[in-house]
C-alpha positions in Angstrom: -93.3 25.3 64.5 -93.6 22.4 66.9 -94.6 19.1 65.4 -98.1 17.9 66.5 -99.1 14.3 66.8 -99.1 12.4 63.5 -101.4 9.4 63.0 -99.4 8.3 59.9 -96.0 6.9 60.5 -93.5 9.1 58.5 -90.7 8.0 56.3 -87.5 9.4 57.9 -84.9 10.6 55.4 -81.6 11.3 57.1 -78.7 13.3 55.7 -75.5 14.4 57.3 -74.7 17.9 56.0 -76.7 21.0 55.2 -75.7 20.6 51.5 -77.3 17.2 51.4 -80.3 18.4 53.4 -80.8 21.2 50.9 -80.7 18.8 48.0 -83.4 16.7 49.6 -85.5 19.7 50.5 -85.6 20.7 46.9 -87.3 17.3 46.2 -90.0 18.2 48.7 -90.6 21.9 47.9 -93.7 22.1 50.0 -92.0 20.8 53.1 -92.2 23.0 56.2 -89.8 23.5 59.0 -90.8 21.7 62.2 -89.3 20.6 65.5 -89.0 16.9 66.3 -87.2 15.7 69.4 -85.8 19.2 69.9 -84.3 19.1 66.4 -85.2 21.3 63.4 -86.2 19.2 60.4 -88.6 19.4 57.4 -92.0 17.7 57.2 -94.2 17.0 54.2 -97.5 15.1 53.9 -98.7 14.0 50.5 -101.7 11.9 49.6 -101.7 10.1 52.9 -97.9 9.7 53.1 -95.7 11.6 55.6 -92.0 12.4 55.4 -89.4 13.8 57.8 -86.1 15.1 56.4 -83.6 15.3 59.1 -79.9 16.5 59.3 -77.8 14.2 61.5 -74.4 16.0 61.4 -71.3 14.2 60.2 -70.1 10.9 61.6 -71.5 7.8 63.3 -71.8 9.2 66.8 -73.9 12.2 65.7 -76.0 10.0 63.4 -76.7 7.5 66.1 -77.6 10.3 68.6 -80.0 12.1 66.3 -81.6 8.9 64.9 -82.2 7.6 68.4 -83.8 10.8 69.6 -86.0 11.1 66.5 -87.2 7.4 66.6 -87.8 7.6 70.4 -90.0 10.7 69.8 -92.0 9.2 66.8 -92.4 5.8 65.3 -91.3 5.7 61.6 -92.6 3.8 58.6 -89.0 3.4 57.3 -85.6 4.9 57.6 -83.5 6.1 54.6 -79.8 7.1 54.7 -79.5 9.6 51.9 -76.8 12.0 50.7 -73.4 11.7 49.1 -70.9 8.8 49.1 -67.4 8.0 48.0 -67.3 5.3 45.4 -65.3 2.2 46.3 -65.9 0.7 42.9 -65.5 1.9 39.4 -68.0 4.7 39.0 -68.6 8.3 37.8 -69.6 11.3 39.8 -73.4 11.5 40.1 -73.9 7.7 39.8 -76.5 6.3 42.1 -75.5 3.8 44.8 -78.2 1.7 46.5 -77.2 -0.4 49.5 -77.9 -4.1 50.0 -76.4 -4.1 53.5 -74.4 -1.8 55.8 -71.3 -2.6 57.8 -68.7 -0.6 59.6 -64.9 -0.7 59.6 -62.1 0.8 61.7 -58.4 1.2 61.1 -55.5 1.0 63.5 -52.7 -0.4 61.3 -55.1 -2.1 58.8 -58.8 -1.8 58.1 -61.0 -4.3 59.9 -64.7 -5.0 59.6 -66.4 -4.6 63.0 -69.8 -4.8 64.6 -73.0 -6.1 63.1 -74.1 -6.2 59.5 -77.5 -4.6 58.8 -79.5 -5.8 55.8 -81.4 -3.3 53.7 -85.1 -3.7 53.0 -85.6 -5.6 49.7 -88.8 -3.8 48.8 -87.3 -0.3 49.3 -84.1 -1.3 47.5 -86.0 -2.5 44.5 -88.2 0.6 44.4 -85.2 2.9 44.4 -83.5 0.8 41.7 -86.6 1.1 39.5 -86.6 4.9 39.9 -82.9 5.1 39.1 -83.4 3.1 35.9 -86.3 5.4 34.9 -83.9 8.3 35.3 -81.4 6.6 33.0 -78.6 7.2 35.5 -75.9 4.6 36.1 -76.7 2.5 39.2 -74.9 0.1 41.4 -76.2 -2.0 44.3 -74.1 -3.7 47.0 -72.8 -3.3 50.5 -72.0 0.1 52.0 -69.2 0.6 54.6 -69.3 3.3 57.2 -66.1 4.6 58.9 -65.6 7.2 61.7 -63.2 9.3 59.7 -63.0 11.0 56.3 -61.0 8.8 54.0 -59.3 11.2 51.6 -56.4 9.3 50.1 -57.0 7.0 47.1 -54.6 4.4 48.5 -56.7 4.1 51.7 -59.9 3.9 49.7 -58.5 1.0 47.7 -57.4 -0.8 50.8 -60.9 -0.3 52.3 -62.4 -1.6 49.1 -60.3 -4.7 49.2 -61.1 -5.5 52.8 -64.9 -4.9 52.7 -66.0 -5.5 49.0 -68.2 -2.5 49.5 -69.4 -0.4 46.6 -69.4 2.9 48.5 -68.2 4.6 51.6 -69.9 7.0 54.0 -69.9 7.8 57.7 -73.5 7.6 58.9 -75.4 4.7 57.2 -74.3 2.0 59.6 -75.4 3.9 62.7 -78.7 4.7 61.1 -79.2 1.1 60.1 -78.5 -0.2 63.6 -81.0 2.2 65.1 -83.6 1.1 62.5 -82.9 -2.6 63.0 -83.3 -2.4 66.7 -86.8 -1.1 66.2 -87.7 -3.4 63.3 -88.0 -0.5 60.9 -87.3 -1.1 57.2 -84.0 0.5 56.2 -82.5 1.7 52.9 -79.3 3.4 51.7 -79.6 5.7 48.7 -76.7 7.9 47.9 -75.0 9.6 44.9 -71.3 9.6 44.2 -69.5 12.8 45.0 -65.9 11.5 45.0 -64.2 8.6 43.3 -62.1 5.6 44.3 -58.9 6.7 42.6 -58.8 10.4 43.5 -57.4 12.1 46.5 -59.4 14.7 48.4 -57.7 18.1 48.2 -57.5 18.5 52.1 -57.6 16.5 55.2 -61.3 17.2 56.1 -60.9 15.5 59.4 -59.4 18.7 60.7 -62.8 20.4 60.3 -64.5 17.7 62.4 -62.4 18.2 65.5 -63.1 20.7 68.3 -61.9 24.1 67.2 -60.8 22.4 63.9 -62.0 25.1 61.5 -59.0 27.5 62.1 -56.6 24.5 61.5 -58.6 23.5 58.4 -58.5 27.0 57.0 -54.8 27.2 57.8 -54.4 24.1 55.5 -56.0 26.1 52.7 -53.8 29.1 53.3 -50.6 27.1 53.5 -51.5 24.9 50.5 -53.0 27.3 47.9 -52.8 24.5 45.3 -55.7 22.9 47.2 -58.1 25.5 45.9 -58.3 23.9 42.5 -59.1 20.6 44.1 -61.7 22.2 46.3 -63.3 23.8 43.3 -63.4 20.4 41.6 -65.0 18.8 44.6 -67.6 21.6 44.8 -68.6 20.9 41.2 -68.7 17.2 41.8 -70.9 17.7 44.9 -73.2 19.9 42.9 -73.8 17.2 40.4 -74.3 14.6 43.2 -76.8 17.0 44.8 -78.8 17.5 41.6 -79.0 13.7 41.1 -80.2 13.3 44.7 -82.9 15.9 44.2 -84.1 14.2 41.0 -84.2 10.8 42.6 -86.2 11.9 45.7 -88.6 14.0 43.6 -89.4 10.9 41.7 -89.6 8.9 44.9 -92.2 11.3 46.3 -94.2 11.2 43.0 -93.9 7.4 42.9 -95.5 7.3 46.4 -98.2 9.6 45.2 -98.9 7.2 42.3 -99.4 4.4 44.9 -96.9 2.1 43.2 
């Protein structure tokens, strides 16, 4: 269905992949499919509060493009970058990471911080921290860093950690934060750990992000059958991260209903 005019500004919850989107949708089981700015997303209204759950696609360019289109089409109460993250500090799979600020980094020969730093909204941050503590799940707060590629090697993760002092890594939060900041919209980052600082990813997932990259990515799997064990491990880790994400945002929706 097409989205009709809404008098209440929604909370925009952005996630990169369909797996993250599915985890968020489980937290809002009554959400319905709608179209906003030509994009399919999910909408929910509860006790005077409105929510939009939107998939951006992977990477900063896609996140910026989708966020700009959505926020041009409808004013938002707040913007939340949600989903999975790579831990850049000592953590366990499924731990909750809440951002204090977002920055970006790029690498030529070494990692360098670039662009603006976006501060996260203190009220939203504290609300998410309270909910995490109520869940009894390990929680860290600190800066997030976004990069334009999948960082899969533990050595590169450690380098990035040393340069940025960030607690976690993703690919979309900085782009979402910049778009929110330009409009004066409160911004938060709430993600769950799906892979760890000292572990290598089983494949170079950047192959899958390139044009016609899926055949090359699948060829990686066929030529490196040992990667299947690593992929299965990552699948289980992502499943735990998804369950924690669902639990947190189910509490978030209930918390808003309680008017806290």
